PDB file of N, CA, C and O in Angstrom:
ATOM      1  N   MET A   1       0.732  -1.429   0.536  1.00  0.00           N
ATOM      2  CA  MET A   1       0.527  -0.384  -0.319  1.00  0.00           C
ATOM      3  C   MET A   1       0.305   1.544  -0.150  1.00  0.00           C
ATOM      4  O   MET A   1       0.371   1.973   1.002  1.00  0.00           O
ATOM      5  N   SER A   2       0.114   2.345  -1.041  1.00  0.00           N
ATOM      6  CA  SER A   2       1.364   3.520  -0.991  1.00  0.00           C
ATOM      7  C   SER A   2       1.012   4.312   0.238  1.00  0.00           C
ATOM      8  O   SER A   2      -0.142   4.424   0.652  1.00  0.00           O
ATOM      9  N   GLU A   3       1.857   4.747   0.686  1.00  0.00           N
ATOM     10  CA  GLU A   3       2.396   5.938   1.908  1.00  0.00           C
ATOM     11  C   GLU A   3       1.526   6.692   1.653  1.00  0.00           C
ATOM     12  O   GLU A   3       1.958   7.233   0.635  1.00  0.00           O
ATOM     13  N   LYS A   4      -0.180   7.472   2.027  1.00  0.00           N
ATOM     14  CA  LYS A   4      -0.712   8.725   1.829  1.00  0.00           C
ATOM     15  C   LYS A   4       0.108  10.112   2.449  1.00  0.00           C
ATOM     16  O   LYS A   4       0.637   9.700   3.481  1.00  0.00           O
ATOM     17  N   LYS A   5       0.408  11.391   2.300  1.00  0.00           N
ATOM     18  CA  LYS A   5       0.824  11.903   3.070  1.00  0.00           C
ATOM     19  C   LYS A   5      -0.214  13.166   3.299  1.00  0.00           C
ATOM     20  O   LYS A   5      -1.137  13.366   2.509  1.00  0.00           O
ATOM     21  N   PRO A   6       0.018  13.983   4.431  1.00  0.00           N
ATOM     22  CA  PRO A   6      -1.459  15.282   4.191  1.00  0.00           C
ATOM     23  C   PRO A   6      -1.466  16.482   3.540  1.00  0.00           C
ATOM     24  O   PRO A   6      -2.633  16.588   3.163  1.00  0.00           O
ATOM     25  N   ILE A   7      -1.161  16.974   3.357  1.00  0.00           N
ATOM     26  CA  ILE A   7      -1.842  18.168   2.805  1.00  0.00           C
ATOM     27  C   ILE A   7      -1.183  19.427   3.908  1.00  0.00           C
ATOM     28  O   ILE A   7      -1.440  20.551   3.477  1.00  0.00           O
ATOM     29  N   HIS A   8      -0.427  19.430   5.175  1.00  0.00           N
ATOM     30  CA  HIS A   8      -0.394  20.801   5.396  1.00  0.00           C
ATOM     31  C   HIS A   8       1.366  20.091   5.980  1.00  0.00           C
ATOM     32  O   HIS A   8       2.185  20.914   6.390  1.00  0.00           O
ATOM     33  N   LEU A   9       1.745  18.610   5.947  1.00  0.00           N
ATOM     34  CA  LEU A   9       3.012  18.537   5.688  1.00  0.00           C
ATOM     35  C   LEU A   9       3.253  18.358   4.931  1.00  0.00           C
ATOM     36  O   LEU A   9       4.253  17.644   5.012  1.00  0.00           O
ATOM     37  N   ILE A  10       2.833  18.645   3.378  1.00  0.00           N
ATOM     38  CA  ILE A  10       3.810  18.154   1.755  1.00  0.00           C
ATOM     39  C   ILE A  10       3.391  20.382   1.678  1.00  0.00           C
ATOM     40  O   ILE A  10       4.244  20.917   0.970  1.00  0.00           O
ATOM     41  N   SER A  11       2.636  21.134   2.095  1.00  0.00           N
ATOM     42  CA  SER A  11       3.409  22.572   2.104  1.00  0.00           C
ATOM     43  C   SER A  11       4.284  22.984   2.720  1.00  0.00           C
ATOM     44  O   SER A  11       5.090  23.829   2.332  1.00  0.00           O
ATOM     45  N   LYS A  12       4.245  22.159   4.347  1.00  0.00           N
ATOM     46  CA  LYS A  12       5.698  22.615   5.077  1.00  0.00           C
ATOM     47  C   LYS A  12       7.420  22.250   4.024  1.00  0.00           C
ATOM     48  O   LYS A  12       8.474  22.871   3.891  1.00  0.00           O
ATOM     49  N   ASP A  13       6.947  21.104   3.556  1.00  0.00           N
ATOM     50  CA  ASP A  13       7.996  20.266   2.665  1.00  0.00           C
ATOM     51  C   ASP A  13       8.249  21.659   1.183  1.00  0.00           C
ATOM     52  O   ASP A  13       9.237  21.939   0.504  1.00  0.00           O
ATOM     53  N   LEU A  14       7.123  22.100   1.204  1.00  0.00           N
ATOM     54  CA  LEU A  14       7.479  23.597  -0.101  1.00  0.00           C
ATOM     55  C   LEU A  14       8.022  24.105  -0.157  1.00  0.00           C
ATOM     56  O   LEU A  14       9.021  24.245  -0.863  1.00  0.00           O
ATOM     57  N   GLY A  15       7.238  24.990   1.154  1.00  0.00           N
ATOM     58  CA  GLY A  15       7.630  26.321   1.992  1.00  0.00           C
ATOM     59  C   GLY A  15       6.858  27.226   1.193  1.00  0.00           C
ATOM     60  O   GLY A  15       7.015  28.318   0.648  1.00  0.00           O
ATOM     61  N   ILE A  16       5.444  25.852   1.409  1.00  0.00           N
ATOM     62  CA  ILE A  16       4.195  27.254   0.876  1.00  0.00           C
ATOM     63  C   ILE A  16       2.996  27.446   2.120  1.00  0.00           C
ATOM     64  O   ILE A  16       3.200  26.584   2.975  1.00  0.00           O
ATOM     65  N   ASP A  17       2.257  27.990   2.339  1.00  0.00           N
ATOM     66  CA  ASP A  17       1.067  27.803   3.397  1.00  0.00           C
ATOM     67  C   ASP A  17       0.249  26.366   2.429  1.00  0.00           C
ATOM     68  O   ASP A  17       0.586  25.753   1.416  1.00  0.00           O
ATOM     69  N   VAL A  18      -0.705  26.294   3.177  1.00  0.00           N
ATOM     70  CA  VAL A  18      -1.389  25.762   3.417  1.00  0.00           C
ATOM     71  C   VAL A  18      -2.071  25.837   2.522  1.00  0.00           C
ATOM     72  O   VAL A  18      -2.215  24.979   1.652  1.00  0.00           O
ATOM     73  N   LYS A  19      -2.712  27.101   2.612  1.00  0.00           N
ATOM     74  CA  LYS A  19      -4.451  27.078   1.920  1.00  0.00           C
ATOM     75  C   LYS A  19      -3.898  27.025   0.555  1.00  0.00           C
ATOM     76  O   LYS A  19      -4.370  26.144  -0.165  1.00  0.00           O
ATOM     77  N   LYS A  20      -2.756  27.990  -0.073  1.00  0.00           N
ATOM     78  CA  LYS A  20      -2.541  28.308  -1.588  1.00  0.00           C
ATOM     79  C   LYS A  20      -2.549  26.830  -2.173  1.00  0.00           C
ATOM     80  O   LYS A  20      -3.155  26.443  -3.172  1.00  0.00           O
ATOM     81  N   VAL A  21      -1.314  25.713  -0.880  1.00  0.00           N
ATOM     82  CA  VAL A  21      -1.719  24.278  -1.884  1.00  0.00           C
ATOM     83  C   VAL A  21      -2.952  23.749  -1.507  1.00  0.00           C
ATOM     84  O   VAL A  21      -2.727  22.573  -1.795  1.00  0.00           O
ATOM     85  N   ILE A  22      -4.276  23.758  -1.003  1.00  0.00           N
ATOM     86  CA  ILE A  22      -5.058  23.344  -0.744  1.00  0.00           C
ATOM     87  C   ILE A  22      -6.051  24.144  -1.757  1.00  0.00           C
ATOM     88  O   ILE A  22      -7.220  23.786  -1.900  1.00  0.00           O
ATOM     89  N   ARG A  23      -5.372  25.494  -2.599  1.00  0.00           N
ATOM     90  CA  ARG A  23      -6.390  25.906  -3.922  1.00  0.00           C
ATOM     91  C   ARG A  23      -6.135  25.501  -4.836  1.00  0.00           C
ATOM     92  O   ARG A  23      -6.893  25.284  -5.782  1.00  0.00           O
ATOM     93  N   ALA A  24      -4.542  25.226  -4.733  1.00  0.00           N
ATOM     94  CA  ALA A  24      -3.710  23.986  -6.143  1.00  0.00           C
ATOM     95  C   ALA A  24      -4.299  23.327  -7.142  1.00  0.00           C
ATOM     96  O   ALA A  24      -4.419  23.341  -8.367  1.00  0.00           O
ATOM     97  N   CYS A  25      -4.903  22.239  -5.362  1.00  0.00           N
ATOM     98  CA  CYS A  25      -5.254  21.021  -5.774  1.00  0.00           C
ATOM     99  C   CYS A  25      -6.656  21.109  -6.175  1.00  0.00           C
ATOM    100  O   CYS A  25      -6.985  20.624  -7.258  1.00  0.00           O
ATOM    101  N   ASN A  26      -7.544  21.691  -5.398  1.00  0.00           N
ATOM    102  CA  ASN A  26      -8.887  22.443  -6.175  1.00  0.00           C
ATOM    103  C   ASN A  26      -8.508  22.430  -7.740  1.00  0.00           C
ATOM    104  O   ASN A  26      -9.046  21.850  -8.683  1.00  0.00           O
ATOM    105  N   GLU A  27      -7.811  22.957  -7.699  1.00  0.00           N
ATOM    106  CA  GLU A  27      -7.011  24.626  -9.463  1.00  0.00           C
ATOM    107  C   GLU A  27      -6.884  22.563 -10.668  1.00  0.00           C
ATOM    108  O   GLU A  27      -7.205  22.213 -11.804  1.00  0.00           O
ATOM    109  N   ILE A  28      -6.511  22.161  -9.954  1.00  0.00           N
ATOM    110  CA  ILE A  28      -5.549  20.645 -10.822  1.00  0.00           C
ATOM    111  C   ILE A  28      -6.819  19.512 -10.528  1.00  0.00           C
ATOM    112  O   ILE A  28      -6.519  18.447 -11.068  1.00  0.00           O
ATOM    113  N   GLY A  29      -7.584  19.471 -10.125  1.00  0.00           N
ATOM    114  CA  GLY A  29      -8.186  18.427 -10.141  1.00  0.00           C
ATOM    115  C   GLY A  29      -8.416  17.585  -8.764  1.00  0.00           C
ATOM    116  O   GLY A  29      -9.178  16.617  -8.742  1.00  0.00           O
ATOM    117  N   ILE A  30      -7.865  17.926  -7.883  1.00  0.00           N
ATOM    118  CA  ILE A  30      -7.902  17.155  -6.388  1.00  0.00           C
ATOM    119  C   ILE A  30      -9.143  17.880  -5.762  1.00  0.00           C
ATOM    120  O   ILE A  30      -9.626  19.002  -5.912  1.00  0.00           O
ATOM    121  N   TYR A  31      -9.489  16.694  -4.936  1.00  0.00           N
ATOM    122  CA  TYR A  31     -11.191  18.105  -3.975  1.00  0.00           C
ATOM    123  C   TYR A  31     -10.245  17.447  -2.766  1.00  0.00           C
ATOM    124  O   TYR A  31     -10.083  16.348  -2.235  1.00  0.00           O
ATOM    125  N   ALA A  32      -9.702  18.856  -2.659  1.00  0.00           N
ATOM    126  CA  ALA A  32      -9.501  18.981  -0.706  1.00  0.00           C
ATOM    127  C   ALA A  32      -9.959  20.298  -0.395  1.00  0.00           C
ATOM    128  O   ALA A  32     -10.280  21.345  -0.958  1.00  0.00           O
ATOM    129  N   LYS A  33      -9.832  19.702   0.952  1.00  0.00           N
ATOM    130  CA  LYS A  33     -10.868  20.701   1.968  1.00  0.00           C
ATOM    131  C   LYS A  33     -10.557  21.133   2.839  1.00  0.00           C
ATOM    132  O   LYS A  33     -10.978  22.119   3.445  1.00  0.00           O
ATOM    133  N   GLY A  34      -9.477  20.208   3.104  1.00  0.00           N
ATOM    134  CA  GLY A  34      -8.597  21.113   4.524  1.00  0.00           C
ATOM    135  C   GLY A  34      -7.426  20.756   4.176  1.00  0.00           C
ATOM    136  O   GLY A  34      -7.222  20.538   2.981  1.00  0.00           O
ATOM    137  N   ALA A  35      -6.347  20.604   5.152  1.00  0.00           N
ATOM    138  CA  ALA A  35      -5.050  20.134   5.462  1.00  0.00           C
ATOM    139  C   ALA A  35      -4.445  19.003   5.933  1.00  0.00           C
ATOM    140  O   ALA A  35      -3.250  18.762   5.766  1.00  0.00           O
ATOM    141  N   SER A  36      -5.535  18.002   6.754  1.00  0.00           N
ATOM    142  CA  SER A  36      -5.926  17.143   6.893  1.00  0.00           C
ATOM    143  C   SER A  36      -6.265  16.556   5.440  1.00  0.00           C
ATOM    144  O   SER A  36      -7.401  16.164   5.708  1.00  0.00           O
ATOM    145  N   LYS A  37      -6.099  16.237   4.175  1.00  0.00           N
ATOM    146  CA  LYS A  37      -6.791  15.448   3.150  1.00  0.00           C
ATOM    147  C   LYS A  37      -5.114  15.183   2.994  1.00  0.00           C
ATOM    148  O   LYS A  37      -4.140  15.931   3.069  1.00  0.00           O
ATOM    149  N   ARG A  38      -5.279  13.807   2.751  1.00  0.00           N
ATOM    150  CA  ARG A  38      -3.960  12.199   2.502  1.00  0.00           C
ATOM    151  C   ARG A  38      -3.894  12.453   0.990  1.00  0.00           C
ATOM    152  O   ARG A  38      -4.869  12.213   0.280  1.00  0.00           O
ATOM    153  N   LEU A  39      -2.629  12.988   0.448  1.00  0.00           N
ATOM    154  CA  LEU A  39      -2.015  12.711  -1.267  1.00  0.00           C
ATOM    155  C   LEU A  39      -1.490  11.595  -0.838  1.00  0.00           C
ATOM    156  O   LEU A  39      -1.092  11.140   0.235  1.00  0.00           O
ATOM    157  N   ASP A  40      -1.628  11.087  -2.492  1.00  0.00           N
ATOM    158  CA  ASP A  40      -0.916   9.344  -2.307  1.00  0.00           C
ATOM    159  C   ASP A  40       0.282  10.584  -3.207  1.00  0.00           C
ATOM    160  O   ASP A  40       0.224  11.807  -3.340  1.00  0.00           O
ATOM    161  N   SER A  41       1.796   9.022  -3.917  1.00  0.00           N
ATOM    162  CA  SER A  41       2.641   9.821  -3.749  1.00  0.00           C
ATOM    163  C   SER A  41       2.127  10.667  -5.949  1.00  0.00           C
ATOM    164  O   SER A  41       2.914  11.382  -6.569  1.00  0.00           O
ATOM    165  N   LYS A  42       1.034  10.322  -6.375  1.00  0.00           N
ATOM    166  CA  LYS A  42       0.956  10.802  -7.673  1.00  0.00           C
ATOM    167  C   LYS A  42       0.537  11.298  -7.672  1.00  0.00           C
ATOM    168  O   LYS A  42       0.157  11.515  -8.823  1.00  0.00           O
ATOM    169  N   GLU A  43      -0.134  12.313  -6.568  1.00  0.00           N
ATOM    170  CA  GLU A  43      -1.190  13.850  -5.960  1.00  0.00           C
ATOM    171  C   GLU A  43       0.082  14.564  -6.054  1.00  0.00           C
ATOM    172  O   GLU A  43       0.532  15.459  -6.769  1.00  0.00           O
ATOM    173  N   GLU A  44       0.609  13.670  -4.831  1.00  0.00           N
ATOM    174  CA  GLU A  44       2.088  15.034  -4.397  1.00  0.00           C
ATOM    175  C   GLU A  44       3.067  15.268  -5.586  1.00  0.00           C
ATOM    176  O   GLU A  44       3.795  16.230  -5.831  1.00  0.00           O
ATOM    177  N   GLU A  45       2.826  13.883  -6.371  1.00  0.00           N
ATOM    178  CA  GLU A  45       4.147  14.523  -7.520  1.00  0.00           C
ATOM    179  C   GLU A  45       3.464  15.774  -8.459  1.00  0.00           C
ATOM    180  O   GLU A  45       4.208  16.442  -9.177  1.00  0.00           O
ATOM    181  N   LYS A  46       2.501  15.954  -8.423  1.00  0.00           N
ATOM    182  CA  LYS A  46       0.927  16.676  -9.376  1.00  0.00           C
ATOM    183  C   LYS A  46       1.431  18.173  -8.730  1.00  0.00           C
ATOM    184  O   LYS A  46       2.139  19.100  -9.124  1.00  0.00           O
ATOM    185  N   ILE A  47       0.729  17.889  -7.633  1.00  0.00           N
ATOM    186  CA  ILE A  47       0.799  19.127  -6.755  1.00  0.00           C
ATOM    187  C   ILE A  47       2.099  19.833  -6.776  1.00  0.00           C
ATOM    188  O   ILE A  47       1.995  21.046  -6.594  1.00  0.00           O
ATOM    189  N   LYS A  48       3.761  19.204  -7.023  1.00  0.00           N
ATOM    190  CA  LYS A  48       5.228  20.079  -6.626  1.00  0.00           C
ATOM    191  C   LYS A  48       5.202  19.664  -8.198  1.00  0.00           C
ATOM    192  O   LYS A  48       6.358  19.980  -8.482  1.00  0.00           O
ATOM    193  N   THR A  49       4.584  19.109  -9.541  1.00  0.00           N
ATOM    194  CA  THR A  49       5.428  19.751 -10.849  1.00  0.00           C
ATOM    195  C   THR A  49       4.351  20.659 -10.896  1.00  0.00           C
ATOM    196  O   THR A  49       4.658  21.477 -11.763  1.00  0.00           O
ATOM    197  N   TYR A  50       3.034  21.005 -10.331  1.00  0.00           N
ATOM    198  CA  TYR A  50       1.831  22.402 -10.786  1.00  0.00           C
ATOM    199  C   TYR A  50       3.650  24.208 -10.200  1.00  0.00           C
ATOM    200  O   TYR A  50       4.180  25.070 -10.901  1.00  0.00           O
ATOM    201  N   PHE A  51       3.827  23.820  -8.681  1.00  0.00           N
ATOM    202  CA  PHE A  51       3.869  25.173  -7.988  1.00  0.00           C
ATOM    203  C   PHE A  51       5.627  25.165  -9.079  1.00  0.00           C
ATOM    204  O   PHE A  51       5.956  26.250  -9.557  1.00  0.00           O
ATOM    205  N   ASN A  52       6.309  24.253  -9.273  1.00  0.00           N
ATOM    206  CA  ASN A  52       7.607  23.995 -10.237  1.00  0.00           C
ATOM    207  C   ASN A  52       7.656  24.415 -10.974  1.00  0.00           C
ATOM    208  O   ASN A  52       8.716  25.011 -11.166  1.00  0.00           O
ATOM    209  N   THR A  53       6.240  24.522 -12.398  1.00  0.00           N
ATOM    210  CA  THR A  53       6.755  25.053 -13.337  1.00  0.00           C
ATOM    211  C   THR A  53       5.520  26.502 -13.957  1.00  0.00           C
ATOM    212  O   THR A  53       4.976  26.800 -15.020  1.00  0.00           O
ATOM    213  N   GLY A  54       5.561  26.993 -12.684  1.00  0.00           N
ATOM    214  CA  GLY A  54       4.900  28.356 -13.012  1.00  0.00           C
ATOM    215  C   GLY A  54       4.166  28.511 -12.638  1.00  0.00           C
ATOM    216  O   GLY A  54       4.042  29.612 -12.101  1.00  0.00           O
ATOM    217  N   LYS A  55       3.260  27.737 -12.601  1.00  0.00           N
ATOM    218  CA  LYS A  55       1.758  28.024 -12.201  1.00  0.00           C
ATOM    219  C   LYS A  55       1.823  27.905 -11.015  1.00  0.00           C
ATOM    220  O   LYS A  55       1.565  26.755 -10.661  1.00  0.00           O
ATOM    221  N   ASN A  56       2.251  29.152  -9.547  1.00  0.00           N
ATOM    222  CA  ASN A  56       2.873  28.688  -8.753  1.00  0.00           C
ATOM    223  C   ASN A  56       1.235  30.112  -7.880  1.00  0.00           C
ATOM    224  O   ASN A  56       0.972  31.311  -7.980  1.00  0.00           O
ATOM    225  N   VAL A  57       0.795  29.189  -7.321  1.00  0.00           N
ATOM    226  CA  VAL A  57      -0.568  30.279  -7.105  1.00  0.00           C
ATOM    227  C   VAL A  57      -0.002  31.430  -5.345  1.00  0.00           C
ATOM    228  O   VAL A  57      -0.411  32.399  -4.706  1.00  0.00           O
ATOM    229  N   ALA A  58       1.774  29.861  -5.317  1.00  0.00           N
ATOM    230  CA  ALA A  58       1.864  31.173  -3.749  1.00  0.00           C
ATOM    231  C   ALA A  58       2.934  32.505  -4.500  1.00  0.00           C
ATOM    232  O   ALA A  58       3.518  33.338  -3.808  1.00  0.00           O
ATOM    233  N   ASN A  59       3.005  32.454  -5.969  1.00  0.00           N
ATOM    234  CA  ASN A  59       3.652  33.535  -5.657  1.00  0.00           C
ATOM    235  C   ASN A  59       3.543  35.123  -6.723  1.00  0.00           C
ATOM    236  O   ASN A  59       4.207  35.981  -7.305  1.00  0.00           O
ATOM    237  N   GLU A  60       1.827  34.541  -6.315  1.00  0.00           N
ATOM    238  CA  GLU A  60       1.497  35.817  -7.634  1.00  0.00           C
ATOM    239  C   GLU A  60       1.661  37.476  -7.930  1.00  0.00           C
ATOM    240  O   GLU A  60       2.247  38.271  -7.196  1.00  0.00           O
ATOM    241  N   VAL A  61       1.255  37.654  -8.692  1.00  0.00           N
ATOM    242  CA  VAL A  61       2.227  38.825  -8.730  1.00  0.00           C
ATOM    243  C   VAL A  61       0.822  39.361  -9.025  1.00  0.00           C
ATOM    244  O   VAL A  61       0.052  38.605  -9.616  1.00  0.00           O
ATOM    245  N   ILE A  62       0.140  41.368  -8.454  1.00  0.00           N
ATOM    246  CA  ILE A  62      -0.747  42.108  -9.230  1.00  0.00           C
ATOM    247  C   ILE A  62       0.206  43.329  -9.606  1.00  0.00           C
ATOM    248  O   ILE A  62       1.026  43.849  -8.849  1.00  0.00           O
ATOM    249  N   ASP A  63      -0.102  43.733 -11.104  1.00  0.00           N
ATOM    250  CA  ASP A  63       0.440  44.784 -11.152  1.00  0.00           C
ATOM    251  C   ASP A  63      -0.637  45.541 -10.492  1.00  0.00           C
ATOM    252  O   ASP A  63      -1.777  45.114 -10.310  1.00  0.00           O
ATOM    253  N   ILE A  64      -0.104  46.914 -10.083  1.00  0.00           N
ATOM    254  CA  ILE A  64      -1.488  47.790  -9.785  1.00  0.00           C
ATOM    255  C   ILE A  64      -1.249  49.382 -10.443  1.00  0.00           C
ATOM    256  O   ILE A  64      -0.122  49.818 -10.205  1.00  0.00           O
ATOM    257  N   ASN A  65      -2.035  50.186 -11.134  1.00  0.00           N
ATOM    258  CA  ASN A  65      -0.890  50.859 -11.913  1.00  0.00           C
ATOM    259  C   ASN A  65      -1.382  52.690 -10.386  1.00  0.00           C
ATOM    260  O   ASN A  65      -2.261  53.478 -10.037  1.00  0.00           O
ATOM    261  N   ILE A  66      -0.137  52.307 -10.177  1.00  0.00           N
ATOM    262  CA  ILE A  66      -0.081  53.235 -10.098  1.00  0.00           C
ATOM    263  C   ILE A  66      -0.704  55.418  -9.760  1.00  0.00           C
ATOM    264  O   ILE A  66      -1.143  56.306  -9.029  1.00  0.00           O
ATOM    265  N   ASP A  67      -0.329  55.081 -10.700  1.00  0.00           N
ATOM    266  CA  ASP A  67      -1.480  56.806 -11.155  1.00  0.00           C
ATOM    267  C   ASP A  67      -3.144  56.778 -11.495  1.00  0.00           C
ATOM    268  O   ASP A  67      -4.077  57.566 -11.651  1.00  0.00           O
ATOM    269  N   SER A  68      -2.944  55.727 -11.499  1.00  0.00           N
ATOM    270  CA  SER A  68      -5.255  55.352 -11.565  1.00  0.00           C
ATOM    271  C   SER A  68      -5.200  55.678 -10.093  1.00  0.00           C
ATOM    272  O   SER A  68      -6.152  56.351  -9.701  1.00  0.00           O
ATOM    273  N   LEU A  69      -4.367  55.376  -9.262  1.00  0.00           N
ATOM    274  CA  LEU A  69      -4.880  55.571  -8.028  1.00  0.00           C
ATOM    275  C   LEU A  69      -5.937  57.240  -8.085  1.00  0.00           C
ATOM    276  O   LEU A  69      -5.758  58.275  -8.727  1.00  0.00           O
ATOM    277  N   LYS A  70      -6.941  56.862  -7.166  1.00  0.00           N
ATOM    278  CA  LYS A  70      -7.312  58.912  -7.278  1.00  0.00           C
ATOM    279  C   LYS A  70      -6.464  59.353  -6.328  1.00  0.00           C
ATOM    280  O   LYS A  70      -5.788  58.437  -5.859  1.00  0.00           O
ATOM    281  N   THR A  71      -6.202  60.658  -5.767  1.00  0.00           N
ATOM    282  CA  THR A  71      -5.701  60.669  -4.051  1.00  0.00           C
ATOM    283  C   THR A  71      -6.623  61.991  -4.009  1.00  0.00           C
ATOM    284  O   THR A  71      -6.936  62.783  -4.898  1.00  0.00           O
ATOM    285  N   THR A  72      -6.997  61.917  -2.379  1.00  0.00           N
ATOM    286  CA  THR A  72      -8.203  63.094  -1.960  1.00  0.00           C
ATOM    287  C   THR A  72      -7.241  63.536  -1.176  1.00  0.00           C
ATOM    288  O   THR A  72      -6.408  62.641  -1.033  1.00  0.00           O
ATOM    289  N   THR A  73      -6.913  64.667  -0.498  1.00  0.00           N
ATOM    290  CA  THR A  73      -7.035  65.540   0.655  1.00  0.00           C
ATOM    291  C   THR A  73      -8.411  65.981   1.169  1.00  0.00           C
ATOM    292  O   THR A  73      -9.412  66.184   0.482  1.00  0.00           O
ATOM    293  N   ASN A  74      -8.298  66.081   2.358  1.00  0.00           N
ATOM    294  CA  ASN A  74      -9.156  66.741   3.550  1.00  0.00           C
ATOM    295  C   ASN A  74      -8.824  68.466   3.352  1.00  0.00           C
ATOM    296  O   ASN A  74      -7.716  68.979   3.509  1.00  0.00           O
ATOM    297  N   GLN A  75     -10.011  69.141   2.993  1.00  0.00           N
ATOM    298  CA  GLN A  75      -9.341  70.744   3.086  1.00  0.00           C
ATOM    299  C   GLN A  75     -10.179  71.184   4.060  1.00  0.00           C
ATOM    300  O   GLN A  75     -10.139  72.338   4.486  1.00  0.00           O
ATOM    301  N   ASN A  76     -11.126  70.143   4.542  1.00  0.00           N
ATOM    302  CA  ASN A  76     -11.506  71.111   6.042  1.00  0.00           C
ATOM    303  C   ASN A  76     -10.347  70.400   7.391  1.00  0.00           C
ATOM    304  O   ASN A  76      -9.788  69.419   7.880  1.00  0.00           O
ATOM    305  N   GLU A  77     -10.676  72.236   7.422  1.00  0.00           N
ATOM    306  CA  GLU A  77     -10.005  72.183   9.167  1.00  0.00           C
ATOM    307  C   GLU A  77     -10.448  72.584   9.683  1.00  0.00           C
ATOM    308  O   GLU A  77     -11.037  73.622   9.382  1.00  0.00           O
ATOM    309  N   PHE A  78     -10.493  71.851  11.238  1.00  0.00           N
ATOM    310  CA  PHE A  78     -10.765  72.281  12.191  1.00  0.00           C
ATOM    311  C   PHE A  78     -10.688  73.002  12.978  1.00  0.00           C
ATOM    312  O   PHE A  78     -10.691  72.089  13.804  1.00  0.00           O
ATOM    313  N   THR A  79     -10.614  73.857  13.576  1.00  0.00           N
ATOM    314  CA  THR A  79     -10.264  74.199  14.215  1.00  0.00           C
ATOM    315  C   THR A  79     -10.843  74.986  15.651  1.00  0.00           C
ATOM    316  O   THR A  79     -11.972  75.476  15.625  1.00  0.00           O
ATOM    317  N   ILE A  80     -10.072  75.066  16.788  1.00  0.00           N
ATOM    318  CA  ILE A  80     -11.409  75.258  18.463  1.00  0.00           C
ATOM    319  C   ILE A  80     -11.190  76.731  18.687  1.00  0.00           C
ATOM    320  O   ILE A  80     -10.061  77.195  18.523  1.00  0.00           O
ATOM    321  N   LYS A  81     -12.290  77.566  19.086  1.00  0.00           N
ATOM    322  CA  LYS A  81     -12.337  77.998  19.185  1.00  0.00           C
ATOM    323  C   LYS A  81     -12.765  78.880  20.750  1.00  0.00           C
ATOM    324  O   LYS A  81     -13.875  78.431  21.037  1.00  0.00           O
ATOM    325  N   SER A  82     -12.443  79.690  21.603  1.00  0.00           N
ATOM    326  CA  SER A  82     -12.874  79.150  22.762  1.00  0.00           C
ATOM    327  C   SER A  82     -12.109  80.967  23.251  1.00  0.00           C
ATOM    328  O   SER A  82     -11.043  81.554  23.065  1.00  0.00           O
ATOM    329  N   THR A  83     -13.534  81.276  23.987  1.00  0.00           N
ATOM    330  CA  THR A  83     -14.062  82.831  24.554  1.00  0.00           C
ATOM    331  C   THR A  83     -13.381  82.078  25.717  1.00  0.00           C
ATOM    332  O   THR A  83     -12.196  82.369  25.877  1.00  0.00           O
ATOM    333  N   ASN A  84     -13.794  81.362  26.376  1.00  0.00           N
ATOM    334  CA  ASN A  84     -13.636  81.256  27.853  1.00  0.00           C
ATOM    335  C   ASN A  84     -12.579  80.260  28.295  1.00  0.00           C
ATOM    336  O   ASN A  84     -12.726  79.113  27.873  1.00  0.00           O
ATOM    337  N   ASN A  85     -11.870  80.431  28.827  1.00  0.00           N
ATOM    338  CA  ASN A  85     -10.876  79.268  29.054  1.00  0.00           C
ATOM    339  C   ASN A  85     -11.443  78.671  30.287  1.00  0.00           C
ATOM    340  O   ASN A  85     -10.705  77.695  30.419  1.00  0.00           O
ATOM    341  N   LYS A  86     -12.514  78.622  31.546  1.00  0.00           N
ATOM    342  CA  LYS A  86     -12.559  77.919  32.295  1.00  0.00           C
ATOM    343  C   LYS A  86     -13.025  76.695  31.516  1.00  0.00           C
ATOM    344  O   LYS A  86     -12.546  75.572  31.669  1.00  0.00           O
ATOM    345  N   TYR A  87     -14.153  77.058  30.536  1.00  0.00           N
ATOM    346  CA  TYR A  87     -13.887  75.406  30.522  1.00  0.00           C
ATOM    347  C   TYR A  87     -13.054  74.723  29.485  1.00  0.00           C
ATOM    348  O   TYR A  87     -12.539  75.228  28.487  1.00  0.00           O
ATOM    349  N   PHE A  88     -12.990  72.777  30.134  1.00  0.00           N
ATOM    350  CA  PHE A  88     -12.135  72.002  29.347  1.00  0.00           C
ATOM    351  C   PHE A  88     -12.710  71.617  27.633  1.00  0.00           C
ATOM    352  O   PHE A  88     -13.887  71.546  27.278  1.00  0.00           O
ATOM    353  N   PRO A  89     -11.904  71.483  27.067  1.00  0.00           N
ATOM    354  CA  PRO A  89     -12.270  70.710  25.887  1.00  0.00           C
ATOM    355  C   PRO A  89     -13.078  70.082  25.598  1.00  0.00           C
ATOM    356  O   PRO A  89     -13.490  69.394  26.531  1.00  0.00           O
ATOM    357  N   ASN A  90     -13.844  69.875  24.184  1.00  0.00           N
ATOM    358  CA  ASN A  90     -14.912  68.281  24.704  1.00  0.00           C
ATOM    359  C   ASN A  90     -15.683  67.989  25.777  1.00  0.00           C
ATOM    360  O   ASN A  90     -16.375  66.975  25.859  1.00  0.00           O
ATOM    361  N   ARG A  91     -15.614  68.661  26.435  1.00  0.00           N
ATOM    362  CA  ARG A  91     -16.482  68.890  28.493  1.00  0.00           C
ATOM    363  C   ARG A  91     -16.993  69.497  28.463  1.00  0.00           C
ATOM    364  O   ARG A  91     -16.746  70.432  27.701  1.00  0.00           O
ATOM    365  N   LEU A  92     -18.361  69.503  29.408  1.00  0.00           N
ATOM    366  CA  LEU A  92     -18.965  70.432  29.905  1.00  0.00           C
ATOM    367  C   LEU A  92     -18.908  70.608  31.159  1.00  0.00           C
ATOM    368  O   LEU A  92     -20.022  70.283  31.570  1.00  0.00           O
ATOM    369  N   ILE A  93     -18.240  70.947  32.067  1.00  0.00           N
ATOM    370  CA  ILE A  93     -17.938  70.741  32.809  1.00  0.00           C
ATOM    371  C   ILE A  93     -17.060  71.922  33.431  1.00  0.00           C
ATOM    372  O   ILE A  93     -16.204  72.268  32.617  1.00  0.00           O
ATOM    373  N   LYS A  94     -17.016  72.520  34.416  1.00  0.00           N
ATOM    374  CA  LYS A  94     -16.215  74.072  34.526  1.00  0.00           C
ATOM    375  C   LYS A  94     -14.604  73.625  35.846  1.00  0.00           C
ATOM    376  O   LYS A  94     -13.803  74.505  36.163  1.00  0.00           O
TER     377      LYS A  94
END
């Protein structure tokens, strides 16, 4: 009988987060819901080749166009005007 290995140990060996390994399993057709799911040697090789062939889910990079981000400035400045210095600011006591 072939030895089955849980996903959390496979992810530890690969140095990749467990959630990303589970996502990769589901993407290549291996049903995996949690880190305790055990994979046989063929499925383990599929996962390793998935991360070694450039389809690496763990290192996805998203390009953000910084110029398209809108910058907003708050032009309302609040000034505290006090004519009577006997009151503490933000309090109703004398």
